[in-house]
N, C-alpha and C positions, 0 to 999 in steps of 0.2 A: 220662234219663227226662221231665222237666220240660222240657229243651231241645227234646226230638222232638215234643212236644205242641206247644209255642210254633211251632216251625218247620209245623206241621200246620194251626195256627190261620191262621198267614200266609198260606200257600198257597191254603186256603178263602177268605180275603180276597179277594186278588189276583183267584181266579177269578171270584168273586163280582162283585168292582168291576166286570173285564172283560166278564162277563154282562149286568150293568146298562147298560154303556154300548152293548154291542153290540145291546142292544135297544130303545136308544132312539137308534140311530145315525139314523136318517130324521130325526128330530127336531132332532139336533146338526147334520147337515148342510144341514137348512134353514136352522136358525137361523145356520149358518156365512155360507150363502151370502145370508142376509139382511145380514147385516154387512158381506160383501162388495161388496153394492149400497151400502149406506150410505157404505163407502169409496171407492167410485166418485162418488159424488153428493158428496159432500165434496171430492174433488179437482175435480169439474169447477165447484163453486161458490165456491171459496175463491180467494184472491189469489194468482195464480201469478206466479213471476219469470222471465222469460226472458233469456239471453245472448247480446244481438246482435253481431256483429262483421263488420266489412268492410274489403276492403284498401284501401290508401292507398297514394299515390307521388306524385311529381314530375311535372308536364306534361311535355309533350316539348318540345325547344328551338325546333322549328319553331311552336310557338305564340306565341312571343314574336320570331319575325322581324321581324314589322311595328314593333318599338319599337329595331332596330336605331339608327335616326336619332337617336332620343333618347338612347339609350346613349351616340351618338359624341359628342351636345352636351354630354353630363353629364361626359364625360371630357376634353373641350375648354374647358369653361367656369370659367377662372380654378381650375386645379388646386393650386394655394398656398392659395385661399380657401374650397374646399369639398370633402368626399369624400363621393361616393354611389355605392352599388354598382351593378353592370349590374341591369338589369330582366330577369332571365332565369328559368330555372326553379326554381334553386336560392334565388335571392333569394325568389321568390313562397312557394316553400312552406317555407321558415324564417319568413316573416312570416304565411303560414296558420297554423302551429302556434302561434305568441305568441299570436295574436289568438284562438285557437281555448282556448287556456288561460286567455284571459278571461273569469271564471264570471259576469261581469255580463252578457258578451253572449249566454251561453246561458239563463241565469235569463229573460230577456225573451221566449224562443222556450217554455221548457219551461213557464213559469206561463200561458203560452194554452192547454195543454193540457187536456182537459175533465176527466179522471181527477184531474189536480192541482188544480184549481179546486174538485171535488169534495171531495178532502183537505182543503184548507185552508179552506173558508168559514166554519169556525167558530173560526180562530184568530185571534188578534189581528194586528196589523201586523206586530210584531217577531217573532211565532213563524211567521208565515206567510212571511216572508222567509228565516228560519233553515230552514226546511222546503224552500223551492222550492230555496235555494242547495245544499242535502244532494242533493236529486234532481239537480239542475245537475252536481254533483261526479262523478255517475255515470258522465258522457259523458266518454271520455279515448281519449287517442291512444296506442297503446303501440308499441313496435317491440322485434324480436327479431333474432335473425341464422339467416339459413338454413344451408344443408349446406354452402355453399362459403364461408361467413363474411360473407357483404353483409347488412347490415341491411335490415330490411323493417318497414314502418310500416303499423298498421292500426287502426281504429276499435274502441271495446269499449264496450257500456252494457249494465248491468241496469235490465231494466224490466218493470211487470207488467201490459203489454199487447204482444202482437208487433206488430200492425199499428200502434199509436200509437207504439211505438218507432222503426220505420222510418220512419215520418211524420217524426217529431222529429229523427232524425237527418238526414235528408235536408234538412229546413227550415234546421237549425243549419247545416249544410255552405254553402248555399246563402247564408245571412245571414252566416257568417264570410268568404268569396270577396269579396261584396259589400263589405265592412267593410274588408278589406286593398286593395281598389280606390279605396274612397276616401281611406285612410290614403295611397295612393300619388300620388293625384291632390294631396292637400294637401299633400305634401313636395316635388312637382313646383311645386306653388303657391308655396311659401317660399322654394324655391331660386332660382326665376325673379324674384320680390321681391327676393331679397338680391342678385342679380347685377346687378339693372336699379337697385337703391337704390346697391352700391358705384361701378358705372359713371358713374352720374350724379355721385357724389362727384369721381371721376375726371375727370370731363368739366369740372364748374366747375374742379376744381384745376387743369386745364391750359388751361382758358380764360384763367385767373386770369395764370397764368403767362406766356402768350401775349401778353395786354394788357400786362404788366411787360415783356416782351421787344421788345414794338413802343415802349413808350415809350422804353426804352432805344436803340432804333433812332433816333427821333426826337431825341433829347438828342444823340446822337451826330454826328445830319445837321447841327443846329443848331450844334454846337459848331464841326464843321468848317468850316460856311460862313460863320461868323461870325469865324474865324481866317483862313480865304482873303481876306478884307473888310479885315481889320484888315492882313494882310501886301501886299494892293493898295494900300492907302493909304501904306504904309510905301514902297513901291515906287515911288508918284508922288510923294511927298515927296522921294525920292531918287533922282529922274528916271531910274528903273532899268525902261525902256520891254523889254527883252528881257532873255533869261537870260544872265547876266553868264559863265557858265561850261558846257562841255558836260555834258549829262546826257539820259538816256534820260525822253522826255515820261511814258512809262507808269507810270515810278516815281510820279509825282505825280497821275497822274490816278485811279490805283488807291488805294483808301483805305488809310492805314495800320492795323495793330493799334492802335496808340497814338498820341495826339494831343498832341503836346509844344509848349508854348507857345514854347519856344527853337527851335523847327524854324525854318531861313531861308528860308522861301517867298518871301519880298519879292526873292530874288537870282534866281527864273523872271523877274522883271519883271511889272510890272502888265497886259500885254497878255496874256500867257499865263494868267495869273490871273484876270482879269475873263473870259475865255473860258471858262474852266471854271465861275466862278460861274454864267454863263449856262445851260451846259449842267447843272449842277445844280438849278436853279430850276424848270427844264423836266421832272427826273424825274418818272415815274408814281411811284404808291405801291410797286408791284409792282419796279420798278428799284431806288428808294431801298433796299428792305428786302436786295435781293439784294446790293448796295453795302455796305450799312451793318449788317448781321447780325454782329453780334458772337458770338463764339464765348467760352461761359465755362463753366466747371466747374455739371453740375446740382446746385441745392440744393433740397432738400425729396422730391426725386421717389425712390419707391420701389424697388425692384429689378422689382417686378410690372410699370413699364411696360416695363421694358427687356425682360424676360422675354414680354412680351404682344408687343411690336411686334418682336421681333428685332433692336432696335437696340444695338448692342454699345458705341457711343461713349458716354460719359459726359459729353459736350457737353450744352449747353443752348440752342443756336441757337434760333432764331425757326423755322427749317425743320424741326429736330428736334423741334419741341412741336407744330407742326402735322401732321407726320405722324404722331406718335403719337395726337395728338388724332384726325385722320380713322380710323385703324386702329381704335380701340376704339371710334368709331361706328359703323363698319361689321362690326366684331366684336360683334352685340349678340346674346350666345346668350341672354340672359335673355327678349327677344322672341321668339325662335325655340321657346324651350321652351315659353312660352306658347302658340305656334301648334300645337303637339302635345298640350295639354290634351283636346281634342274627341277627338281618336284613342284616348287611354287611357280616358275617360270614357264614350264608346259601344263601346268595346272588347268582343268577346265572349270571356267568362271562363268558357266551358265546359269547356276544355281545359286550364287554367291547373291544376288538379289532375285528377289521374286516380281515379277514383271511379265507381264504377256502382252506382246504388242498387237495381239487379235482382241484385247480388250480396252483398246485407245475409243473412248466413246467422243463423238463429234455433235458439238450442239452451235447451230447457226445463232449468230447474235444479229441477224436480220431477217426480219418477217415478211416473206412477200405479200400476203394477204392485204398486209396494213397498206404497203406500195401501190396496191392494185385499187385500195378502199378509196386511197387519198389521190390517186389520181382519177379514180371517176369521179369523184365528187367535183374536183375541179374541173372535170371535162362538164360535168352537169350544170356548175355555175357559169363556165362561158358559155356553154350551147343557150343557156336559158336569158343570159345578160345579151347576146346578139339577137337573139329573137325579138326581146324588149326592147330593145333600141332601134330593130327595124320596123317595129311595129309604131314606135314612138314616131320615127321619122315619117313613115308614110302618113300618119294622122296628120301630123303637122302641115304635110304637103296640103 
């Protein structure tokens, strides 16, 4: 009997509660709508976050066709001394990603944004730098695999203002590409300077070697000339005017490989010896070098000379040294690389990276409908509680 009465009272209370809420339905609805408007206003005035993304890819190879001569020079410029990759889409794209990941470059752009300046204006220098650095790290290059397994790259940044985020991303990309160009120009300058310096050292070395070889030729000439004078005097003392044996005169005119003091030149007779002395005394420097260019093994030459001049001989004659010297002087890759620097400095970088600032997609991380619904529910609950409390208070009175 008691249970039945309680159930009856509960049913009466529920019906009464329903009637109270129904009678105050317009008040509750208006209260809920008011809170829904407050939710919309809160959403509009709150700081929103947007996820901006844009596809990224290496530029086409045709964009780097003007650098083919530079690549050729880089490959030919002393391969044992330097190693530099080709200036192509892969190299530029890799350099772009490395430069983009340098947060210091991005910080200079981010710090110029008006919203960021307002955000950090009351901070000290240390906290300001920490805040700007944290914001800079929100700019990222990510990659993913497509349906066929190829890697795709894209920019991604979470920012509180859609238009400002798009502008910052565009400025950062322009800045990074410009830095890639500057680094490339600096690398080419350093390489050309290194090649020129190394070439100058080789030229100095070869000039010294050439001078030593010329001195050796002069010594050989003087030695042979004095030897003939000595044997001419002997022949005169012995009254040997003509050769005392049959011999091939060419064997005496041609300079021997070694000059032995015990060679019996006086047997040729002073007449033939004196004639040869006359011929030798009238030799031009060029003919003297041709006749007395002594062949001996190279000393101190590195394999670079042989490789560069394509000389397989291991000799170090005057003519070999001279040919190597002329070859190195004519093979001036360092100066040729410097001549191409204006081409790189003034070159168009628009197509180095495939990026379209018109294809920056923005997705809000905040949902207005969720805010409106949450505030509406909150308004409905408050409005209902207010009416139930008012009814209960009136009933107790």
